[in-house]
C-alpha positions in Angstrom: 107.4 -46.2 254.9 109.7 -47.2 252.1 109.5 -50.4 250.1 112.0 -53.0 248.9 113.0 -52.9 245.2 114.5 -55.8 243.3 117.5 -54.9 241.1 116.8 -57.2 238.2 120.2 -56.5 236.5 122.0 -58.1 239.5 120.1 -61.4 239.5 122.1 -64.5 238.7 121.0 -67.5 236.8 118.8 -69.8 238.8 120.1 -73.3 239.9 119.1 -76.6 238.4 117.4 -77.4 241.7 115.0 -74.4 241.3 114.0 -75.6 237.7 113.1 -79.0 239.1 110.0 -79.6 241.2 110.4 -79.5 245.0 111.5 -82.8 246.5 108.8 -84.9 248.1 110.8 -85.1 251.3 114.0 -83.8 252.8 115.7 -80.5 252.4 115.0 -78.5 249.3 118.3 -77.3 247.8 116.7 -74.5 245.8 117.9 -71.1 247.0 117.5 -67.7 245.3 119.5 -64.6 246.2 118.0 -61.3 245.2 119.9 -57.9 245.1 117.5 -55.4 246.7 117.6 -51.7 247.6 115.3 -49.3 249.5 113.2 -47.2 247.2 114.1 -44.2 249.4 117.7 -44.6 248.3 117.7 -46.6 245.0 121.3 -45.7 244.2 122.7 -47.2 247.3 124.6 -50.5 247.3 122.3 -53.5 247.0 121.7 -55.9 249.8 121.9 -59.5 248.6 119.1 -61.3 250.4 118.7 -65.1 250.3 115.3 -66.9 250.0 114.7 -70.6 250.5 112.0 -72.6 248.7 109.4 -74.4 250.8 107.0 -76.4 248.6 105.8 -74.0 245.9 106.6 -70.9 248.0 109.6 -69.0 249.3 110.6 -67.8 252.8 113.2 -65.3 254.0 116.1 -67.6 254.7 117.2 -67.6 258.4 120.8 -68.0 257.1 120.8 -64.3 256.2 122.9 -62.1 258.5 121.0 -60.6 261.4 121.2 -57.0 260.1 119.9 -58.2 256.7 117.0 -59.9 258.3 116.2 -56.8 260.3 116.5 -54.5 257.2 114.2 -56.7 255.1 111.7 -57.1 257.9 111.4 -53.3 258.3 109.8 -53.0 254.9 106.0 -53.5 254.6 106.1 -55.0 251.0 108.0 -58.2 251.9 104.8 -60.2 251.1 104.9 -58.8 247.6 108.5 -59.9 247.2 107.6 -63.4 248.3 104.7 -63.4 245.9 107.1 -62.3 243.1 109.3 -65.3 244.0 106.4 -67.7 243.9 105.2 -66.5 240.5 108.8 -66.7 239.2 109.0 -70.3 240.5 105.9 -71.2 238.4 107.5 -69.6 235.3 110.9 -71.3 235.8 109.5 -74.8 236.6 110.8 -77.1 234.0 112.1 -74.2 231.8 115.6 -74.8 230.6 116.0 -71.0 230.0 116.4 -70.7 233.8 120.0 -71.6 233.5 120.7 -68.3 231.8 121.0 -65.1 233.9 119.3 -62.9 231.2 116.2 -65.2 231.1 116.0 -65.4 234.9 116.1 -61.6 235.1 113.2 -61.4 232.5 111.1 -63.9 234.5 111.6 -61.9 237.7 110.8 -58.8 235.7 107.5 -60.2 234.5 106.7 -61.8 237.9 107.2 -58.5 239.7 104.8 -56.8 237.4 102.1 -59.5 237.9 102.5 -59.4 241.7 102.7 -55.6 242.2 101.3 -54.0 239.1 104.5 -51.9 238.9 106.6 -51.8 235.7 110.2 -51.3 236.5 113.4 -51.4 234.4 116.4 -53.6 235.1 117.7 -51.1 237.7 114.4 -51.2 239.5 113.3 -47.8 238.4 109.6 -47.2 237.7 108.7 -47.0 234.0 105.4 -46.8 232.2 103.5 -49.9 231.1 104.1 -49.1 227.4 107.9 -49.2 227.9 107.6 -52.5 229.7 105.4 -54.0 227.0 107.8 -52.7 224.4 110.7 -54.5 226.1 108.8 -57.8 226.4 107.7 -57.7 222.8 111.3 -57.2 221.7 112.6 -60.0 223.9 110.1 -62.7 223.0 109.2 -62.0 219.4 112.7 -62.9 218.1 113.7 -65.3 220.8 112.5 -68.4 218.8 109.1 -69.9 218.4 109.8 -72.7 221.0 110.9 -70.2 223.6 107.8 -68.1 223.1 105.6 -71.1 223.2 107.1 -72.4 226.4 106.8 -69.0 228.0 103.2 -68.5 227.0 102.5 -72.1 228.2 103.9 -71.3 231.6 101.8 -68.1 231.8 98.7 -70.0 230.9 99.5 -72.6 233.6 100.0 -69.8 236.1 96.5 -68.4 235.3 95.0 -71.6 236.7 96.6 -71.3 240.1 94.0 -70.6 242.9 96.5 -68.7 245.0 96.8 -65.9 242.4 94.6 -63.0 243.3 92.1 -61.4 240.9 94.2 -58.3 240.2 97.3 -60.3 239.6 95.3 -62.6 237.3 94.1 -59.6 235.3 97.7 -58.3 234.9 98.8 -61.8 233.8 96.0 -61.9 231.2 97.4 -58.6 229.8 100.9 -60.1 229.5 99.5 -63.2 227.7 97.6 -60.9 225.3 100.7 -59.0 224.6 102.6 -62.2 223.7 99.9 -62.8 221.1 101.0 -59.6 219.3 104.4 -61.1 218.4 103.3 -62.3 214.9 101.4 -59.0 214.4 104.6 -57.1 215.2 106.5 -59.1 212.7 103.8 -58.4 210.1 104.0 -54.7 210.9 107.7 -54.4 210.5 107.7 -56.2 207.1 106.4 -53.0 205.6 109.7 -51.4 206.5 112.5 -54.0 206.6 113.6 -57.3 205.0 113.1 -60.1 207.5 115.9 -62.2 205.9 118.3 -59.4 206.4 117.0 -58.7 210.0 117.7 -62.4 210.8 121.4 -61.7 210.1 121.3 -58.7 212.4 124.5 -59.6 214.3 126.6 -60.0 211.2 125.5 -56.7 209.6 127.7 -53.5 209.7 127.1 -51.3 212.7 125.5 -48.5 210.7 123.0 -50.9 209.1 122.2 -52.4 212.6 121.5 -48.9 213.9 119.2 -48.1 211.0 117.2 -51.4 211.4 117.1 -50.9 215.1 115.6 -47.4 214.7 112.9 -48.8 212.4 112.0 -51.8 214.7 111.9 -49.6 217.8 109.3 -47.5 216.1 107.4 -50.5 214.9 107.2 -52.0 218.4 106.1 -48.6 219.7 103.2 -48.5 217.3 102.1 -52.1 217.9 102.3 -51.6 221.7 100.2 -48.5 221.4 97.6 -50.5 219.5 97.7 -53.3 222.1 97.2 -50.9 225.0 94.5 -49.0 223.0 96.6 -45.8 223.1 96.5 -43.1 220.5 99.0 -43.1 217.7 102.1 -41.2 218.8 104.7 -39.5 216.7 107.7 -39.7 219.0 111.4 -39.5 218.6 111.3 -43.1 217.5 109.1 -42.1 214.6 111.5 -39.4 213.6 114.5 -41.7 213.9 112.7 -44.4 211.9 111.9 -42.0 209.1 115.5 -40.9 208.9 116.7 -44.5 208.7 114.1 -45.3 206.1 115.2 -42.4 203.9 118.8 -43.6 204.1 118.1 -47.3 203.6 115.8 -46.9 200.6 117.1 -43.6 199.1 117.4 -45.1 195.6 114.0 -46.8 195.6 112.3 -43.7 196.9 114.0 -41.6 194.3 112.8 -43.7 191.4 109.4 -44.3 192.9 109.6 -48.0 193.4 109.1 -47.8 197.2 106.3 -46.1 199.1 107.2 -43.0 201.1 107.5 -43.5 204.9 104.1 -42.1 205.9 102.3 -44.3 203.3 104.1 -47.3 204.6 103.0 -46.5 208.1 99.4 -46.0 207.0 99.4 -49.4 205.2 101.0 -51.1 208.2 98.5 -49.5 210.6 95.6 -50.5 208.4 96.7 -54.1 208.5 97.3 -54.0 212.2 94.1 -52.3 213.3 91.7 -54.1 211.0 88.2 -52.9 211.6 89.4 -50.0 213.7 91.0 -48.5 210.6 93.6 -45.8 210.6 93.0 -42.5 212.4 91.2 -39.8 210.4 93.4 -37.6 208.1 96.4 -39.8 209.1 98.5 -38.9 206.1 98.1 -35.2 206.7 99.1 -35.5 210.3 102.0 -37.9 209.6 103.7 -35.5 207.2 103.0 -32.6 209.5 104.5 -34.5 212.5 107.8 -34.9 210.7 108.1 -31.1 210.9 106.6 -30.5 214.3 108.4 -33.0 216.5 111.5 -30.8 217.0 109.5 -27.6 217.6 108.9 -26.3 221.1 105.4 -27.2 222.3 104.0 -23.7 222.0 105.2 -23.4 218.4 104.0 -26.9 217.5 100.5 -26.2 218.8 100.3 -23.0 216.8 101.7 -24.5 213.6 99.6 -27.7 213.8 96.5 -25.6 214.3 97.4 -23.4 211.3 98.1 -26.5 209.2 94.8 -28.1 210.4 92.8 -25.0 209.4 94.5 -24.8 205.9 94.3 -28.5 205.2 91.7 -30.2 203.0 89.7 -31.4 206.1 90.0 -27.9 207.6 88.8 -26.3 204.4 85.7 -28.5 204.6 85.0 -27.5 208.2 85.5 -23.8 207.4 83.1 -24.1 204.4 80.4 -25.8 206.6 80.6 -22.9 209.1 79.7 -20.3 206.4 77.8 -22.4 203.9 74.9 -19.9 203.6 77.0 -16.8 203.6 79.5 -18.0 201.1 76.8 -19.2 198.8 75.2 -15.8 198.8 78.5 -14.1 198.1 79.7 -16.8 195.7 82.9 -16.9 197.6 83.8 -20.5 198.8 86.5 -21.0 201.4 88.6 -22.8 198.7 88.4 -19.7 196.5 89.2 -17.4 199.5 92.3 -19.6 200.1 93.6 -18.8 196.7 93.3 -15.0 196.9 96.4 -12.9 197.5 100.0 -13.9 197.9 99.9 -15.3 201.5 99.8 -19.0 202.0 96.2 -19.9 202.6 95.0 -16.6 200.9 92.5 -14.6 202.9 92.0 -17.5 205.3 95.7 -17.6 206.0 96.0 -13.9 206.6 93.2 -13.8 209.2 94.5 -17.1 210.7 97.9 -15.5 211.3 96.3 -12.8 213.4 94.4 -15.3 215.5 97.5 -17.5 216.0 99.6 -14.5 217.0 97.2 -13.9 219.9 96.8 -17.6 220.7 97.9 -18.3 224.3 99.4 -21.7 225.1 100.2 -22.8 228.7 102.4 -25.9 229.0 102.0 -27.7 232.3 105.1 -28.7 234.2 103.9 -32.3 234.5 105.0 -34.5 231.7 102.2 -36.0 229.6 99.6 -33.4 230.7 98.0 -31.7 227.7 98.6 -27.9 227.3 95.9 -25.4 227.7 94.9 -23.0 225.0 93.2 -19.6 225.1 92.9 -16.4 223.1 93.6 -12.7 223.7 90.3 -11.7 222.3 90.7 -8.0 222.7 94.0 -7.8 220.8 92.8 -10.2 218.1 89.6 -8.2 217.5 91.4 -4.9 217.1 93.8 -6.4 214.6 91.1 -8.2 212.6 89.0 -5.0 212.4 92.0 -3.0 211.3 92.7 -5.5 208.5 89.0 -5.4 207.3 88.9 -1.6 207.5 92.0 -1.3 205.3 90.2 -3.0 202.5 88.0 -1.4 199.8 86.7 -3.6 197.0 88.0 -6.8 198.8 86.5 -6.2 202.2 83.9 -9.0 202.0 86.6 -11.6 201.4 88.3 -10.8 204.7 85.0 -10.6 206.5 84.0 -14.1 205.3 87.4 -15.4 206.2 87.2 -14.0 209.7 83.7 -15.3 210.2 84.6 -18.8 209.0 87.7 -19.0 211.3 85.9 -17.7 214.3 82.9 -20.1 213.9 85.2 -23.0 213.3 87.3 -22.3 216.4 84.7 -21.0 218.8 81.2 -21.9 217.4 78.5 -19.3 216.9 78.3 -18.3 220.6 82.0 -18.1 221.5 81.9 -21.1 223.8 84.9 -22.7 222.0 85.1 -25.9 220.0 87.7 -28.7 220.6 90.7 -28.4 218.3 93.0 -31.2 217.2 96.6 -30.1 217.6 100.1 -31.6 217.9 101.4 -31.6 221.5 103.7 -33.9 223.4 104.4 -36.2 220.4 100.8 -36.8 219.5 97.7 -35.3 218.0 95.1 -34.6 220.7 91.8 -32.8 221.1 92.2 -29.7 223.2 89.4 -27.7 224.8 89.6 -23.9 225.0 90.3 -22.4 228.4 88.1 -19.3 228.3 86.8 -17.2 231.1 83.2 -16.0 231.0 84.3 -12.5 230.1 86.4 -13.8 227.1 83.5 -15.9 226.0 81.4 -12.8 226.0 84.0 -10.9 224.0 84.1 -13.7 221.5 80.4 -13.8 221.1 80.4 -10.0 220.6 83.2 -10.2 218.0 81.4 -12.9 216.0 78.2 -10.8 216.1 80.1 -7.8 215.0 81.7 -9.6 212.0 78.2 -11.0 211.1 76.9 -7.4 211.2 79.8 -6.2 209.0 79.0 -8.9 206.5 75.3 -7.7 206.4 76.5 -4.2 205.7 78.8 -5.4 203.0 76.0 -7.3 201.4 73.8 -4.3 201.5 76.5 -2.2 199.9 77.0 -4.7 197.1 73.4 -5.7 196.4 71.6 -2.4 197.1 73.8 0.7 197.2 76.3 -0.3 194.5 73.6 -0.7 191.7 71.9 2.5 192.9 75.1 4.4 192.6 75.8 2.9 189.2 72.2 3.9 188.1 72.8 7.5 189.4 76.0 7.7 187.4 74.3 6.4 184.3 71.5 8.9 184.8 73.9 11.8 185.3 75.7 10.9 182.1 72.5 10.7 180.1 71.5 14.1 181.4 74.8 15.5 180.4 74.4 14.3 176.8 70.9 15.7 176.6 72.1 19.1 177.9 75.0 19.2 175.5 72.6 18.5 172.5 69.6 20.6 173.5 70.8 23.6 175.6 71.7 26.4 173.2 74.4 27.9 175.4 76.2 24.6 175.2 75.1 23.3 171.8 76.2 26.4 169.9 79.7 26.4 171.5 81.5 23.6 169.6 84.3 23.1 172.1 82.0 23.1 175.1 79.6 20.8 173.4 82.3 18.3 172.5 83.9 18.4 175.9 80.7 18.0 177.9 79.3 15.4 175.4 82.4 13.3 175.5 82.6 13.4 179.3 78.9 12.7 179.6 79.1 9.8 177.1 82.0 8.3 179.1 80.0 8.7 182.3 77.0 7.2 180.7 79.0 4.2 179.5 80.6 3.9 182.9 77.4 3.9 184.9 75.1 2.1 182.5 77.6 -0.7 181.7 78.4 -1.2 185.3 74.7 -1.4 186.1 74.0 -3.8 183.3 77.0 -5.9 184.1 76.0 -6.0 187.8 73.0 -8.1 186.8 74.2 -9.6 183.6 77.5 -11.3 184.6 76.1 -13.3 187.5 73.4 -14.7 185.2 75.8 -15.4 182.4 78.8 -16.7 184.3 77.7 -17.5 187.9 80.8 -19.5 188.7 83.2 -16.8 187.7 81.7 -13.8 189.5 82.9 -13.7 193.1 83.6 -10.0 193.7 81.0 -7.7 192.3 83.1 -4.6 192.8 85.9 -5.9 190.6 83.6 -7.1 187.9 81.5 -3.9 187.9 84.7 -1.9 187.9 86.2 -3.6 184.9 82.8 -3.5 183.1 82.5 0.3 183.8 86.0 1.0 182.6 85.2 -0.7 179.3 81.8 1.0 179.1 83.4 4.4 179.7 85.9 4.0 176.9 83.2 2.7 174.5 80.8 5.6 175.4 83.4 8.3 175.0 84.8 6.8 171.8 81.4 6.4 170.2 80.5 10.0 170.9 83.8 11.3 169.4 83.2 9.0 166.3 79.6 10.2 165.8 80.7 13.9 166.2 83.5 13.4 163.7 81.1 11.7 161.1 78.4 14.3 161.6 80.6 17.3 161.2 83.2 16.0 158.7 85.9 16.7 161.2 86.3 16.9 164.9 85.4 20.4 166.0 88.4 22.2 167.3 88.8 22.2 171.1 89.1 25.7 172.3 88.8 29.1 170.4 91.2 29.8 167.5 94.0 32.2 168.5 93.6 34.4 165.4 89.9 34.2 164.2 89.2 35.2 160.6 86.1 35.6 158.4 85.6 35.5 154.6 87.0 39.0 154.4 90.2 38.3 156.3 91.1 39.2 159.9 
């Protein structure tokens, strides 16, 4: 069955009789007329229903038309309406504000919440508790200290009434607690606005009013979230407040005499939250949120995950995941992030692949967190192709892939919760992975670990062996060019083979020596052995060949001619 709903925006000011205590005898002149609709058809014309006070309670007045009495009686929540009236009566008793329609509407608004637990706007439409708390904080914080004191006093009086049930009493306690946040709301907004100027709000230009309103809306939202122990949200109010802040204080921000918006928010939150402190990495998330709010949810999830992985805190997590492996390779995540032209270096390149194959499902229900998964097969193919395309830099990509996979999915592919931006707030999302996908992930991680082992063996074992072989071949060539008569006696052949062998000797021996020397001499500088050995071998080759040519020149007085003379002669002529 449908319920009765009070249309608060149609409530008129109460009468003086309802502010006064009920008479000891005789007829009570206090009457209240409420505009009400059926929640099955809230847009219909309201029924104006009269209620009469009897003592400290109200009854449905028999003076109502018969069809009105029948309509009201057909709804099961009439007792809740009567309870709302009784609570309102307690709030209005002796309160001069009751002669104002706006104040009476607010009292009914609060009373209805205490009686039913439902938060409704002025039209009777359901709203969330945060929106209701926001409205109350706005109404009473700047309504004057006496008004606030009187209202809190009436709420406290109401808490002592035996007829108020336990659930209603708990909701009443929540309203009283919220009223206590008025001074804290003022303190919060002082980080953003001048209170003296705000006190002259009605006399300010319209543009200035809109800017101040945008900032105070955001401030209330943050204070209410704290009061209700909700997470920090970066909503449209946050974006509007930032825009207003940039306009209001453009000159001060430009010359550095005013803190930027996110820093002001952090300072205000730290003061508000006290021992609770600000959320971790708040500044990173605040600056990111300014870019992410207008993005579609799927794009915001991807971008926030990318930013998280490439942030300072993300770098620490990535480093922890490959601490041993990066130590062995002398390739930290920070160093990997600086290699190449892509943002985030090698980490960024591999992250782009994973994010391309990230699957995000956005539920139709508002406020429900999205689900994230990964197309493991496609991601694995692309990652392996990227690694296979490398030569001397292969290990950099292997380490980057391993760090990202372990940070996102752990060592066994089960998936680790990730903090992403979705629905106006940063939240921890769990991976939605089928058993088969978990198996694929575990296999991919093991495969990358295996490739790292092969890369290490290539660098630490096979590379010096190859360099030693090249060095040995070069030495053998020099020996042959100097000892084998068939070569030694042919000047051009001797010079050619000797020079090539010397270059080869310099190449191999210098690379072999550098392979072990450079890590010992400059351990912090050597990250990629292939590059260092390659540069060392190039220098060794040039030195080796150059020395051989120099020695040959000095030994023979001149460099022997390369090739046979075209017209050979002896001492007697041709």
